[in-house]
C-alpha positions in Angstrom: 0.0 -0.1 0.0 2.8 2.2 0.8 4.6 1.5 -2.5 1.3 2.6 -4.3 2.0 6.0 -2.9 -1.4 6.3 -1.2 -2.0 9.7 0.0 0.8 11.0 -2.4 0.6 12.3 -5.9 1.0 8.8 -7.1 -2.9 8.1 -6.3 -4.2 11.7 -6.4 -4.9 11.8 -10.1 -7.1 8.8 -9.8 -9.0 10.3 -6.9 -9.4 13.7 -8.8 -10.7 11.9 -11.9 -13.4 10.1 -9.9 -14.2 13.4 -8.1 -14.7 15.1 -11.5 -16.9 12.0 -12.8 -19.0 12.6 -9.7 -19.3 16.4 -10.3 -20.6 15.6 -13.8 -23.0 13.1 -12.5 -24.3 15.6 -10.0 -24.7 18.3 -12.8 -27.1 16.1 -14.7 -29.6 16.6 -11.9 -29.8 20.1 -12.9 -30.4 21.4 -9.4 -33.4 19.0 -8.8 -33.6 16.8 -5.5 -31.4 13.7 -5.6 -30.3 11.1 -3.3 -26.4 11.2 -3.5 -25.7 7.8 -2.0 -25.5 5.6 -4.9 -23.6 8.2 -7.0 -21.0 8.7 -4.2 -20.5 4.9 -3.6 -19.7 4.2 -7.2 -17.1 6.9 -7.5 -15.5 5.8 -4.1 -15.6 2.3 -5.3 -13.8 3.1 -8.4 -10.9 4.6 -6.5 -10.6 1.2 -4.8 -10.7 -0.3 -8.3 -7.7 2.0 -9.3 -5.8 0.9 -6.2 -6.4 -2.9 -6.4 -6.8 -3.4 -10.3 -5.1 -0.5 -11.8 -8.2 0.8 -13.7 -11.7 2.3 -13.2 -14.9 0.8 -14.5 -17.5 2.7 -16.5 -20.6 3.3 -14.2 -22.9 1.4 -16.8 -20.5 -1.7 -16.8 -22.6 -4.7 -16.0 -19.9 -6.5 -13.8 -19.2 -3.2 -11.9 -23.0 -2.7 -11.2 -23.2 -6.4 -10.0 -20.3 -5.8 -7.7 -21.9 -2.7 -6.2 -25.1 -4.6 -5.6 -23.4 -7.4 -3.9 -21.5 -5.0 -1.6 -24.6 -3.1 -0.8 -26.4 -6.1 0.2 -23.5 -7.7 2.3 -22.9 -4.3 4.2 -26.7 -4.0 5.0 -26.8 -7.7 6.2 -23.7 -6.9 8.5 -26.1 -4.6 10.6 -28.9 -7.3 11.0 -29.8 -9.5 14.0 -29.4 -12.5 11.7 -25.7 -11.8 11.2 -25.2 -11.6 14.9 -26.9 -15.1 15.2 -24.7 -16.4 12.2 -21.6 -15.1 13.9 -22.6 -17.0 17.2 -23.9 -20.1 15.7 -22.4 -20.6 12.2 -22.4 -24.6 12.6 -26.3 -24.5 12.8 -26.9 -21.4 10.4 -25.1 -23.0 7.6 -27.9 -25.8 7.4 -30.8 -23.1 7.6 -32.3 -21.0 4.9 -32.2 -17.2 5.3 -30.6 -13.9 4.0 -27.2 -15.3 5.5 -27.0 -17.6 2.4 -27.3 -14.6 0.1 -24.8 -12.6 2.1 -22.3 -15.5 1.8 -22.9 -15.6 -2.0 -22.2 -11.9 -2.3 -18.9 -12.2 -0.4 -18.1 -15.2 -2.8 -19.0 -12.8 -5.8 -16.4 -10.1 -4.4 -13.7 -13.0 -4.0 -14.4 -14.3 -7.6 -14.2 -11.0 -8.9 -10.8 -10.3 -7.3 -9.7 -13.8 -8.6 -10.5 -13.0 -12.2 -8.7 -9.7 -12.0 -5.7 -11.6 -10.5 -5.7 -13.9 -13.4 -5.7 -11.0 -16.0 -2.7 -9.7 -14.1 -0.8 -12.7 -14.3 -1.5 -13.1 -18.1 -0.3 -9.5 -18.7 3.1 -10.1 -16.9 3.7 -6.6 -15.6 5.2 -7.9 -12.4 8.5 -6.0 -12.9 6.8 -2.7 -13.5 4.0 -2.9 -10.8 1.2 -0.5 -11.2 -1.5 -1.6 -8.6 -1.9 -3.7 -5.4 -2.2 -7.0 -7.4 1.0 -6.4 -9.3 2.8 -5.7 -6.0 1.3 -8.7 -4.3 2.2 -11.0 -7.2 5.8 -9.7 -7.2 6.2 -10.5 -3.5 4.7 -14.0 -4.3 7.4 -14.5 -6.9 10.1 -13.5 -4.6 8.9 -15.8 -1.8 8.7 -18.6 -4.2 12.1 -18.1 -5.3 13.3 -18.3 -1.8 11.3 -21.5 -1.1 10.0 -19.4 2.1 8.1 -21.9 4.2 6.6 -19.1 6.3 5.2 -17.1 3.3 1.5 -16.4 3.7 1.3 -14.9 0.2 -1.1 -16.8 -2.1 -3.6 -16.1 -4.6 -6.5 -17.0 -2.2 -5.2 -14.5 0.2 -4.9 -11.5 -2.3 -8.5 -12.2 -3.3 -9.8 -11.9 0.3 -7.6 -8.9 1.0 -9.2 -7.1 -1.9 -12.6 -8.0 -0.9 -11.9 -6.7 2.6 -10.4 -3.5 1.1 -13.7 -3.0 -0.9 -15.9 -3.4 2.1 -13.9 -1.2 4.5 -12.6 1.3 1.9 -15.8 2.1 0.2 -18.5 2.2 2.7 -16.6 4.3 5.2 -15.7 7.0 2.7 -19.2 6.9 1.1 -20.6 7.3 4.7 -18.3 10.3 5.5 -19.2 12.1 2.3 -22.8 11.5 2.8 -22.6 13.1 6.4 -20.6 15.9 4.9 -23.3 16.8 2.3 -26.0 16.6 4.8 -24.3 18.7 7.4 -23.2 21.3 4.9 -26.8 21.6 3.5 -28.0 21.9 7.1 -25.4 24.7 8.0 -25.3 26.9 4.8 -23.2 29.6 6.5 -20.4 27.0 7.0 -20.8 25.9 3.4 -20.5 29.6 2.1 -17.5 30.1 4.3 -15.9 27.1 2.9 -16.8 27.9 -0.8 -15.5 31.3 -0.4 -12.1 30.3 1.2 -11.7 27.7 -1.8 -12.3 30.4 -4.3 -10.1 33.1 -2.5 -7.2 30.7 -2.1 -7.4 28.6 -5.3 -9.5 30.6 -7.9 -11.8 28.5 -10.1 -9.3 27.0 -12.5 -6.7 25.5 -10.0 -6.5 21.8 -10.0 -7.2 20.7 -6.6 -4.5 18.6 -4.7 -4.3 17.3 -1.2 -1.5 19.7 -0.2 -3.9 22.5 -0.7 -5.5 21.8 2.7 -2.6 23.9 4.0 -4.0 27.0 2.2 -7.6 26.1 3.4 -7.6 26.1 7.3 -11.3 26.7 7.5 -12.2 23.8 5.1 -9.7 21.6 6.9 -11.3 22.3 10.2 -14.8 21.6 8.8 -13.7 18.2 7.3 -12.2 17.3 10.8 -15.3 18.4 12.6 -17.5 16.2 10.4 -15.6 13.3 11.2 -15.5 14.1 15.0 -19.3 15.0 15.2 -20.4 12.0 13.2 -17.7 9.4 13.5 -18.3 6.6 11.1 -17.4 3.8 13.6 -18.5 3.6 17.2 -15.6 1.3 18.1 -12.1 0.5 16.8 -11.2 -2.8 15.5 -10.7 -5.3 18.3 -7.3 -5.9 19.4 -5.6 -8.4 21.8 -3.6 -7.3 25.0 -0.1 -8.3 24.6 0.9 -8.3 28.3 -0.7 -7.5 31.6 -1.6 -3.6 31.7 -2.9 -1.4 34.6 -5.0 1.3 33.4 -6.9 3.8 35.4 -6.7 1.4 38.5 -8.1 -1.5 36.3 -5.9 -4.7 35.5 -6.4 -5.7 31.9 -4.8 -9.4 31.6 -2.6 -10.5 28.8 -4.9 -11.9 25.9 -7.8 -9.8 26.8 -9.8 -8.9 23.5 -10.3 -4.9 23.6 -12.7 -2.8 21.7 -11.5 0.8 21.7 -14.4 3.3 22.3 -13.6 6.1 19.9 -16.7 8.1 20.6 -15.5 8.3 24.2 -12.8 10.6 23.1 -14.4 12.3 20.1 -17.4 13.4 22.2 -15.6 13.9 25.6 -17.2 16.9 27.2 -13.8 17.5 29.3 -12.0 17.9 26.0 -14.4 19.8 23.4 -16.2 23.1 24.1 -19.4 21.8 22.5 -19.0 18.0 21.9 -22.8 17.4 21.0 -22.8 20.3 18.4 -21.3 20.7 14.9 -18.7 23.4 15.5 -15.7 23.7 13.2 -14.3 26.1 15.7 -13.0 23.0 17.6 -10.1 22.9 15.2 -9.3 26.6 14.8 -7.3 28.9 17.0 -8.2 32.6 17.7 -6.5 33.6 14.5 -8.5 31.2 12.4 -5.6 28.9 11.7 -6.2 25.0 11.7 -5.1 23.3 14.9 -4.6 19.5 15.0 -6.1 18.0 18.1 -4.9 15.1 20.0 -8.4 13.9 20.7 -9.1 13.5 17.0 -9.1 9.8 16.6 -11.6 8.7 13.9 -9.0 6.3 12.4 -7.7 4.9 15.7 -4.1 5.5 16.8 -0.6 3.9 17.0 1.1 1.4 14.6 -2.4 -0.4 14.2 -4.3 2.6 13.1 -6.4 2.3 9.9 -4.1 1.4 7.1 -6.2 3.3 4.7 -6.2 6.5 6.7 -4.1 8.5 4.3 -6.1 7.4 1.3 -9.3 8.3 3.0 -8.1 11.8 4.0 -7.1 12.4 0.4 -10.4 11.2 -0.9 -12.6 13.2 1.5 -10.6 16.4 1.0 -10.6 16.1 -3.0 -14.1 15.0 -3.4 -15.7 17.4 -1.0 -13.7 20.6 -2.1 -14.4 19.6 -5.8 -18.2 19.2 -5.2 -18.3 22.5 -3.1 -16.4 24.5 -5.8 -19.1 23.4 -8.4 -22.3 23.3 -6.4 -24.3 24.9 -3.5 -25.9 22.1 -1.7 -29.4 23.0 -0.5 -32.4 21.2 1.1 -35.3 20.6 -1.3 -38.0 23.1 -1.4 -40.4 22.6 1.5 -37.8 20.5 3.6 -36.9 22.6 6.6 -34.5 20.1 8.3 -32.6 17.0 7.5 -32.5 14.0 10.2 -28.9 14.4 11.8 -29.3 11.3 13.9 -27.2 8.3 12.8 -28.4 4.8 11.9 -26.3 2.7 14.3 -24.8 -0.3 12.6 -21.3 -1.6 11.6 -20.9 2.0 10.3 -23.1 5.0 11.2 -25.0 6.1 8.2 -27.2 9.0 8.0 -30.9 8.5 7.2 -31.7 8.5 3.4 -32.2 12.1 2.4 -32.3 14.1 -0.7 -30.6 17.4 -1.5 -30.4 19.8 -4.4 -26.8 20.3 -6.0 -27.4 23.8 -7.5 -24.7 24.8 -10.0 -22.5 27.7 -8.9 -22.8 30.5 -11.4 -19.1 30.6 -12.1 -18.8 26.8 -13.1 
């Protein structure tokens, strides 16, 4: 992942291309109410395609649409009671009918899709000029095979499952973040106007946006951080295992204990934030209006086991959002006075379904 240059210029042009595609899709609505969910998910998933496969898919591509449908069903299933029962009693559930059968089929489709792409990469023999995740993985497999390394865990089954994990983790989280961003900015038009003005004043309308531009956009950067603090996508971090006995706040955590980090306890801590229950970009600004990075900002976890896609996620959210806000004013549909800001609690915390109007800016 590091060799692919995630979060660096190596990946930025793919992200920018998908952001422009999303701008064009939104423009077709001509300012009429639209549900942004599917359009955002398609564009974000194509970034994962670029990372894993080295190419994007046309939105009308039948294989791509089936992939999106399988992912959508699988993610919805993860939030159900039946999924919890399946995790507790898999030996029983595999003999019973139900939605878990379709969910397993969807997972298998993701894995099969990844295996097909891996076979195509093997046929093209681009291992010594790797361009994407599969190329780098196959190159590592070749190195391990030449060394006859008995400890190697690199095989084609593993890369297929790694890619399916990457799709599930890397598309739903960014899609969810951008959905919250548009909902909150439509709900707080004064914040949205300040962001747009800052982008126009600092970059103009012709400048090609890149991740480094965040240094010139302190208010925009603060708004993005506040969106992720106020509506964190995950309630808990990935479970970890304690490697030794630890005493914390007077409690003994024995070696081997499984730990679920409660990220929201930090992101909503009333002793650390002025208005933890309110959307307030000033949480990340000093008295001079400059961006302040807070130690309590932990939506991606912390330490050596923090989210491996963190830098790609930050790049995507910044480029997608600034590209959209440069092109459109996001407004609530006529007659709608308020959008539901309460989260739907699941594996990730999505907003309730909503529609907004992407009204083209007069200078675009």
